[in-house]
C-alpha positions in Angstrom: 13.1 7.5 -28.4 13.2 7.8 -24.6 13.4 4.0 -23.8 15.6 4.8 -20.8 13.0 7.0 -19.2 10.3 4.4 -20.1 12.2 1.7 -18.1 12.8 4.1 -15.2 9.1 5.0 -15.2 8.1 1.4 -14.9 10.5 0.7 -12.1 9.8 3.8 -10.1 6.3 4.7 -10.9 4.3 2.0 -12.7 4.8 -0.2 -9.7 2.5 2.0 -7.6 -0.4 2.0 -10.1 -1.1 -1.7 -10.0 -4.4 -1.8 -8.2 -6.5 1.2 -8.9 -10.2 1.0 -8.7 -13.2 1.4 -11.0 -16.2 3.7 -11.4 -19.6 3.4 -12.9 -18.7 4.4 -16.5 -17.1 1.8 -18.7 -13.5 2.5 -19.7 -12.4 2.8 -23.3 -11.3 -0.2 -25.3 -12.4 -3.8 -24.8 -13.2 -6.7 -27.2 -16.4 -7.2 -29.1 -18.1 -10.6 -28.8 -16.9 -11.5 -32.3 -13.3 -10.5 -31.4 -13.3 -12.4 -28.2 -14.7 -15.6 -29.9 -11.9 -15.2 -32.5 -9.1 -15.2 -29.9 -10.6 -17.8 -27.5 -8.5 -20.6 -28.9 -5.3 -18.5 -28.4 -6.2 -17.9 -24.8 -6.1 -21.6 -24.3 -2.6 -21.8 -25.6 -1.1 -18.4 -24.6 -1.1 -16.8 -21.1 -2.3 -13.4 -22.3 -3.7 -11.8 -25.4 -4.0 -8.0 -25.6 -4.4 -4.8 -27.7 -3.0 -1.3 -27.4 -4.7 1.4 -29.4 -3.4 4.9 -30.2 -4.7 8.0 -32.0 -3.4 9.5 -35.3 -0.5 11.1 -33.4 0.5 8.0 -31.6 -1.0 9.0 -28.2 -2.4 5.9 -26.4 -6.2 5.8 -26.2 -6.9 2.4 -24.6 -5.3 -0.8 -23.5 -7.2 -4.2 -23.5 -5.8 -7.4 -22.0 -7.4 -10.8 -21.7 -6.6 -13.9 -19.7 -8.3 -17.4 -19.3 -8.7 -18.3 -15.6 -9.3 -21.7 -14.2 -12.1 -20.6 -11.9 -15.8 -20.1 -12.1 -17.0 -16.5 -12.9 -18.3 -16.0 -9.3 -14.9 -16.8 -7.8 -12.9 -14.8 -10.4 -15.1 -11.8 -9.6 -14.3 -12.1 -5.8 -10.7 -11.1 -6.5 -11.6 -7.4 -6.8 -14.6 -7.2 -4.5 -12.5 -6.2 -1.4 -9.7 -3.6 -1.8 -8.2 -4.7 1.5 -7.1 -7.9 -0.3 -5.3 -6.1 -3.2 -2.0 -7.0 -1.7 -2.6 -10.5 -3.0 -3.1 -9.1 -6.5 0.2 -7.4 -6.3 2.9 -7.6 -3.7 3.8 -4.0 -4.4 0.8 -2.7 -2.5 0.6 -3.1 1.3 -1.6 -0.2 2.3 -5.2 -0.5 1.1 -7.8 1.1 3.5 -11.5 1.5 2.8 -12.7 5.1 3.3 -16.4 4.8 2.4 -18.9 2.3 1.1 -22.2 3.0 -0.6 -24.4 0.4 -2.3 -22.2 -1.2 -4.9 -19.4 1.4 -4.7 -16.3 1.6 -2.5 -13.7 4.3 -2.0 -10.3 3.5 -0.6 -6.9 4.9 -0.2 -3.7 3.1 -1.2 0.0 3.6 -0.9 3.2 2.1 -2.4 6.2 3.1 -0.4 9.8 2.6 -1.5 13.2 3.9 -0.4 13.5 6.3 -3.2 9.8 7.3 -3.8 6.3 7.0 -2.4 3.0 7.1 -4.3 -0.5 7.4 -2.9 -4.0 7.9 -4.0 -7.7 7.6 -3.4 -9.8 5.5 -5.8 -13.3 4.2 -6.3 -14.6 0.9 -7.5 -18.2 0.1 -8.6 -19.2 -3.5 -8.7 -21.7 -5.2 -10.9 -21.3 -8.9 -9.9 -20.5 -11.2 -11.4 -20.0 -9.6 -14.9 -18.4 -6.2 -14.5 -16.4 -3.8 -12.3 -15.4 -0.2 -13.1 -12.3 1.5 -11.5 -11.5 5.1 -11.3 -8.3 7.0 -10.2 -10.0 9.9 -8.4 -7.1 11.4 -6.5 -3.6 10.2 -7.2 -0.1 11.4 -7.8 0.4 8.9 -10.5 -2.3 10.5 -12.8 -6.0 10.0 -13.5 -7.7 7.2 -15.4 -10.3 4.5 -15.6 -10.4 0.8 -16.1 -13.1 -1.8 -16.6 -13.0 -5.5 -15.8 -15.4 -7.8 -17.7 -15.9 -11.4 -16.7 -17.1 -13.9 -19.4 -18.0 -17.6 -18.7 -16.0 -20.0 -20.7 -17.5 -23.3 -19.8 -18.3 -24.5 -16.3 -14.9 -24.1 -14.7 -13.2 -21.3 -16.7 -13.6 -17.5 -16.9 -12.1 -15.1 -19.4 -11.2 -11.8 -17.7 -10.8 -8.7 -19.9 -9.2 -5.5 -18.5 -9.6 -2.4 -20.5 -8.9 1.3 -19.9 -6.1 3.9 -19.9 -4.0 5.8 -17.4 -3.2 9.4 -18.3 0.3 9.8 -16.8 0.5 13.4 -18.2 -1.8 14.4 -15.2 0.6 12.9 -12.7 3.0 14.7 -10.4 6.2 16.2 -11.8 8.5 13.1 -11.3 6.3 10.8 -13.5 5.9 13.6 -16.1 9.7 13.9 -16.1 10.4 10.2 -16.5 7.8 9.8 -19.3 8.7 13.0 -21.1 6.6 13.8 -24.1 7.0 10.4 -25.6 3.6 8.6 -26.4 5.4 5.3 -27.0 6.5 5.2 -23.3 2.9 6.0 -22.1 1.5 3.3 -24.3 4.1 0.7 -23.1 3.6 1.7 -19.5 -0.1 1.2 -19.6 0.3 -2.3 -21.0 3.0 -3.2 -18.5 0.9 -2.1 -15.6 -2.2 -3.8 -17.0 -0.2 -7.1 -17.4 0.7 -7.0 -13.7 -2.9 -6.4 -12.6 -4.5 -9.1 -14.7 -1.9 -11.8 -14.1 -2.2 -11.1 -10.3 -5.9 -11.5 -10.6 -5.5 -14.8 -12.4 -3.2 -16.2 -9.8 -5.4 -15.1 -6.9 -8.6 -16.5 -8.5 -7.1 -19.9 -9.2 -5.8 -20.1 -5.7 -9.2 -19.4 -4.3 -10.9 -21.9 -6.7 -8.5 -24.5 -5.4 -9.5 -23.8 -1.8 -6.1 -22.4 -0.9 -5.6 -19.5 1.5 -4.8 -16.0 0.2 -1.1 -15.6 -0.3 1.2 -13.3 -2.3 2.1 -14.8 -5.6 5.6 -16.2 -6.4 7.2 -17.6 -9.4 9.8 -20.4 -9.6 11.8 -22.5 -11.9 13.4 -21.5 -15.2 12.5 -18.8 -17.6 12.9 -18.3 -21.3 13.3 -21.0 -23.8 13.2 -21.6 -27.6 11.4 -18.7 -29.3 8.0 -19.7 -30.6 6.7 -18.0 -33.7 3.0 -17.4 -34.6 1.3 -19.8 -37.0 -0.6 -18.5 -40.1 -3.9 -19.6 -38.4 -3.1 -17.4 -35.4 -2.1 -14.4 -37.4 -5.5 -14.8 -39.2 -7.2 -14.8 -35.9 -5.5 -11.7 -34.8 -6.3 -9.8 -38.0 -9.4 -8.0 -36.6 -7.3 -6.7 -33.7 -4.4 -5.7 -35.8 -6.7 -3.3 -37.7 -7.2 -1.5 -34.3 -3.6 -1.4 -33.0 -0.7 -3.3 -31.6 -1.3 -6.8 -30.3 0.3 -8.2 -27.2 0.9 -11.9 -26.2 2.7 -13.3 -23.3 3.6 -16.9 -22.5 4.6 -18.3 -19.2 6.4 -21.5 -18.1 4.8 -23.9 -15.5 6.4 -22.1 -12.6 5.0 -18.7 -13.6 8.3 -17.4 -15.1 8.2 -15.6 -18.4 8.8 -17.7 -21.4 8.5 -15.0 -24.0 6.7 -11.7 -24.7 5.4 -11.1 -28.2 4.3 -7.8 -29.8 2.7 -7.8 -33.3 1.9 -4.8 -35.5 1.2 -4.0 -39.2 4.1 -2.1 -40.8 3.4 -0.2 -44.0 6.7 -0.9 -45.7 8.1 -3.7 -48.0 9.2 -6.8 -46.1 12.8 -6.4 -47.5 13.0 -2.9 -46.1 11.9 -4.0 -42.7 14.4 -6.8 -42.6 17.2 -4.5 -43.6 16.4 -2.1 -40.8 16.3 -4.9 -38.2 19.5 -6.5 -39.6 21.6 -3.3 -39.4 22.7 -2.8 -35.7 25.0 0.1 -36.5 21.8 2.1 -37.3 20.1 1.3 -33.9 21.4 4.5 -32.3 19.4 6.6 -34.8 16.1 4.8 -33.9 16.5 4.4 -30.1 18.1 7.2 -28.0 18.7 4.8 -25.1 21.4 3.0 -27.2 24.5 5.1 -26.6 27.0 2.9 -28.4 27.0 0.1 -31.0 30.2 -1.7 -31.9 30.2 -4.3 -34.7 33.0 -6.9 -34.0 32.5 -9.2 -37.0 29.9 -9.6 -39.8 29.1 -12.2 -42.6 26.2 -12.5 -44.9 24.2 -14.5 -42.3 25.6 -13.4 -38.9 26.7 -10.3 -37.1 28.6 -10.1 -33.8 28.1 -6.8 -32.1 27.9 -5.1 -28.7 25.5 -2.4 -27.6 25.3 -0.1 -24.5 22.0 1.2 -23.2 22.2 4.2 -20.9 19.2 4.4 -18.5 18.3 7.1 -16.0 19.7 5.2 -13.0 21.7 2.4 -14.5 23.3 1.1 -17.6 23.3 -2.2 -19.5 25.9 -3.6 -21.8 25.6 -6.7 -23.8 27.4 -8.6 -26.6 25.1 -10.2 -29.1 24.9 -12.5 -32.1 22.4 -11.7 -34.8 21.6 -14.5 -37.3 19.4 -14.5 -40.4 16.8 -17.2 -40.3 13.6 -18.2 -42.0 10.9 -15.4 -41.8 13.2 -13.1 -40.0 16.1 -12.7 -37.6 17.3 -14.3 -34.4 19.2 -12.2 -31.8 21.0 -13.8 -28.8 22.7 -12.3 -25.8 26.2 -13.8 -25.5 27.9 -11.9 -22.8 27.2 -9.0 -20.3 24.0 -7.9 -18.7 21.7 -9.6 -21.3 23.5 -12.9 -21.5 21.0 -15.7 -22.2 18.5 -13.3 -23.8 16.8 -14.2 -27.0 14.7 -12.1 -29.5 13.2 -13.3 -32.8 11.8 -11.1 -35.5 9.0 -12.7 -37.6 8.0 -11.0 -40.9 5.0 -12.0 -42.7 4.3 -10.1 -46.0 0.6 -9.4 -46.7 1.1 -6.9 -49.6 4.0 -5.5 -51.6 4.3 -2.6 -49.3 2.8 -4.1 -46.1 3.8 -6.8 -43.6 2.7 -8.2 -40.2 5.7 -8.0 -38.0 6.0 -10.0 -34.7 8.7 -9.4 -32.2 9.3 -12.2 -29.7 11.6 -11.8 -26.8 12.9 -12.8 -23.4 15.7 -11.5 -21.2 16.9 -12.1 -17.7 16.0 -8.5 -16.7 16.2 -9.2 -13.1 19.9 -10.1 -13.4 20.8 -7.1 -15.5 20.9 -4.4 -12.8 20.6 -4.4 -9.0 17.5 -2.2 -8.9 15.7 -4.4 -11.4 16.7 -7.5 -9.4 15.3 -6.0 -6.2 12.1 -4.8 -7.9 11.3 -8.1 -9.7 12.0 -10.0 -6.5 9.3 -8.0 -4.8 6.9 -8.2 -7.8 7.6 -11.3 -9.9 5.1 -10.4 -12.7 7.2 -7.3 -13.5 9.3 -9.8 -15.5 6.3 -10.1 -17.9 5.4 -6.3 -17.9 8.8 -4.9 -18.4 9.6 -7.3 -21.3 6.4 -6.6 -23.0 6.8 -2.9 -22.6 10.4 -2.8 -24.0 9.4 -5.0 -26.9 6.6 -2.6 -27.8 9.1 0.3 -27.8 11.5 -1.5 -30.0 8.9 -2.6 -32.6 7.5 0.9 -32.6 11.0 2.3 -33.3 11.5 0.0 -36.3 8.0 0.8 -37.6 8.6 4.6 -37.5 12.0 4.1 -39.1 10.9 2.2 -42.2 7.5 4.0 -42.7 
């Protein structure tokens, strides 16, 4: 499965890709006007709604993420006009130097330097204010790619920002290719994790500017997590056009900016009973996810399983004792002891046909407390809490889907 390499990639590599520019050709993906209108009510309730698309072999082809920003469109657009201010989009980037400017295009160099690694690049951005901006990775050791930002007015004081595109990490330097391996699921999850950081940083910056506050690096505060929320039937209906295209992503935040939960939704071509059986059998997890090196079932009844698992990552390990409980529409999983103490995941299964179901995987974990390197990284870039959780949920749901299909 390669989940361990995926997490390492996000920690050591995905960090550096946060603010790469745009060029004059629109990136793949995006939402149609009809799709955007369908999810507008959801953007008022949820912090982020997105879509990840793949080809027939599972290789990622595009990533599209949307947020609703409390700021007029002109102000929201200003967040990406000047690359010198990209540090305020993400605290992970401190070196952004303009190399050349020509009409509406800007080229600049960037760097993300850390104790164990350093990533650099030269990128371009083409601006079409206040509606669109195109970014291109022109010379970078994290790979090539392109992204488009579209800005849609949503009333007088709000803007919907849609980020779409793809980063081809297979064109990166050897370290990134090693961490990613040949696993398309990791490349897909990495793109969404990086995109989540970018667009959440943009929202934070735009709302600060609209409130008349000085530019400052974003910080989160307060509690995280909470009772798992499931999707209503009306929300699943609104998401139907997107689920035809690929895997849907939703993130919810608490008032202080901390992650409440990350949700991934997909259509699984298997009977609901078979899906539930796969989810409810921890002893088989090792067969689906290579990062899980050990599973021990301590006790089991018809409705509850007490088990421990160990996840071996490239530079650290995670061990957790968990309780799995059968509930309405799915399964609830809680971290009781160890590195994932306090974590919660909830599987929601909605049958649509005899051999097909919509599966939503909701989850939260105190990732920043699970390992020293994660704690240091999330302290530096708080929105990694959202990106990492979303990415790992994508990998887990993908593993279940492949197992039952």
